[in-house]
Backbone as CSV, one residue per row, in Angstrom:
resi,resn,N_x,N_y,N_z,CA_x,CA_y,CA_z,C_x,C_y,C_z
1,MET,-0.060,3.983,-27.430,-1.290,4.080,-26.660,-1.359,5.489,-26.058
2,SER,-2.540,6.059,-26.111,-2.689,7.415,-25.595,-2.619,7.429,-24.066
3,GLU,-2.259,8.567,-23.541,-2.169,8.724,-22.091,-3.541,8.522,-21.449
4,GLN,-4.587,8.998,-22.132,-5.949,8.856,-21.602,-6.346,7.383,-21.510
5,LYS,-6.010,6.606,-22.540,-6.360,5.188,-22.521,-5.590,4.466,-21.420
6,GLU,-4.338,4.818,-21.236,-3.551,4.214,-20.154,-4.184,4.521,-18.804
7,LYS,-4.658,5.747,-18.632,-5.317,6.139,-17.384,-6.591,5.322,-17.181
8,LEU,-7.352,5.119,-18.261,-8.574,4.304,-18.180,-8.240,2.873,-17.773
9,ILE,-7.237,2.299,-18.400,-6.850,0.917,-18.106,-6.441,0.791,-16.642
10,MET,-5.658,1.732,-16.149,-5.232,1.681,-14.750,-6.432,1.797,-13.812
11,ALA,-7.364,2.699,-14.122,-8.537,2.888,-13.269,-9.412,1.639,-13.261
12,VAL,-9.613,1.036,-14.431,-10.435,-0.180,-14.516,-9.777,-1.310,-13.729
13,LYS,-8.484,-1.515,-13.931,-7.779,-2.587,-13.221,-7.823,-2.379,-11.709
14,GLU,-7.728,-1.126,-11.286,-7.725,-0.818,-9.855,-9.072,-1.151,-9.209
15,LEU,-10.163,-0.876,-9.909,-11.492,-1.065,-9.319,-12.112,-2.427,-9.605
16,ALA,-11.617,-3.120,-10.613,-12.187,-4.432,-10.956,-11.765,-5.470,-9.920
17,GLN,-12.719,-6.273,-9.508,-12.436,-7.351,-8.567,-12.903,-8.654,-9.176
18,GLU,-12.033,-9.641,-9.173,-12.328,-10.966,-9.715,-12.820,-10.882,-11.160
19,GLY,-12.219,-9.987,-11.938,-12.566,-9.871,-13.349,-13.904,-9.212,-13.606
20,LYS,-14.432,-8.489,-12.615,-15.725,-7.829,-12.764,-15.636,-6.393,-12.260
21,LEU,-16.446,-5.537,-12.889,-16.511,-4.134,-12.513,-17.977,-3.743,-12.459
22,SER,-18.381,-3.071,-11.404,-19.790,-2.677,-11.301,-20.090,-1.561,-12.292
23,CYS,-21.327,-1.495,-12.693,-21.781,-0.446,-13.605,-21.521,0.922,-12.985
24,THR,-21.795,1.044,-11.708,-21.585,2.316,-11.012,-20.128,2.747,-11.101
25,ALA,-19.213,1.819,-10.865,-17.783,2.129,-10.932,-17.373,2.489,-12.355
26,ALA,-17.918,1.782,-13.335,-17.580,2.056,-14.735,-18.044,3.458,-15.130
27,ARG,-19.246,3.833,-14.723,-19.745,5.179,-15.038,-18.949,6.243,-14.304
28,LYS,-18.484,5.953,-13.104,-17.655,6.893,-12.343,-16.323,7.117,-13.062
29,ILE,-15.717,6.027,-13.532,-14.462,6.135,-14.277,-14.678,6.991,-15.525
30,ALA,-15.772,6.744,-16.243,-16.071,7.508,-17.453,-16.201,8.993,-17.144
31,ALA,-16.904,9.322,-16.064,-17.093,10.721,-15.688,-15.764,11.368,-15.298
32,GLU,-14.962,10.666,-14.503,-13.680,11.216,-14.052,-12.712,11.429,-15.211
33,CYS,-12.767,10.531,-16.198,-11.859,10.622,-17.346,-12.459,11.420,-18.497
34,LYS,-13.698,11.876,-18.313,-14.404,12.681,-19.323,-14.493,11.963,-20.667
35,VAL,-14.917,10.687,-20.596,-15.145,9.896,-21.804,-16.539,9.278,-21.703
36,PRO,-17.129,8.899,-22.838,-18.429,8.220,-22.787,-18.292,6.848,-22.114
37,PRO,-19.340,6.383,-21.450,-19.296,5.050,-20.827,-18.893,3.950,-21.810
38,LYS,-19.256,4.118,-23.070,-18.921,3.114,-24.086,-17.410,2.881,-24.163
39,VAL,-16.635,3.930,-24.001,-15.168,3.810,-24.062,-14.668,2.947,-22.905
40,VAL,-15.233,3.153,-21.720,-14.856,2.323,-20.570,-15.249,0.870,-20.852
41,GLY,-16.421,0.667,-21.448,-16.854,-0.678,-21.813,-15.899,-1.344,-22.780
42,GLU,-15.396,-0.587,-23.737,-14.438,-1.139,-24.708,-13.134,-1.544,-24.018
43,VAL,-12.680,-0.718,-23.071,-11.462,-1.057,-22.319,-11.703,-2.334,-21.514
44,CYS,-12.873,-2.437,-20.899,-13.201,-3.648,-20.139,-13.206,-4.872,-21.052
45,ASP,-13.761,-4.729,-22.249,-13.757,-5.840,-23.203,-12.328,-6.267,-23.518
46,GLU,-11.455,-5.302,-23.775,-10.058,-5.604,-24.097,-9.366,-6.334,-22.954
47,LEU,-9.728,-5.972,-21.725,-9.095,-6.569,-20.545,-9.827,-7.813,-20.052
48,LYS,-10.889,-8.204,-20.767,-11.703,-9.374,-20.401,-12.344,-9.200,-19.022
49,ILE,-12.784,-7.967,-18.743,-13.463,-7.658,-17.486,-14.945,-7.472,-17.783
50,LYS,-15.783,-8.147,-17.013,-17.230,-8.089,-17.198,-17.822,-6.931,-16.395
51,ILE,-18.822,-6.277,-16.974,-19.574,-5.259,-16.250,-20.717,-5.973,-15.541
52,LYS,-20.831,-5.734,-14.233,-21.895,-6.399,-13.467,-22.880,-5.362,-12.951
53,ALA,-24.077,-5.808,-12.661,-25.131,-4.964,-12.078,-25.370,-3.715,-12.918
54,CYS,-25.482,-3.901,-14.241,-25.705,-2.753,-15.119,-27.094,-2.194,-14.863
55,GLU,-27.150,-0.914,-14.565,-28.389,-0.268,-14.165,-29.115,0.389,-15.331
56,LEU,-28.383,0.846,-16.340,-28.990,1.642,-17.399,-28.891,1.007,-18.782
57,GLY,-28.294,-0.171,-18.863,-28.114,-0.801,-20.169,-27.031,-0.125,-20.992
58,CYS,-26.112,0.555,-20.338,-25.026,1.268,-21.044,-23.984,0.313,-21.599
59,PHE,-23.858,-0.862,-20.975,-22.766,-1.763,-21.353,-23.307,-3.069,-21.893
């Protein structure tokens, strides 16, 4: 597993509450890790974490 993906997984797990992550938090993680929002969405899918309150239809 790449170091970047490990960083994404840690960031998602840290911010997700009750198996959910807000769209705002997901986009923030994407910006901080310099990856497209889709990549964060894929990590969330792998971890069975739902994106909530999606504002832009990114996920």
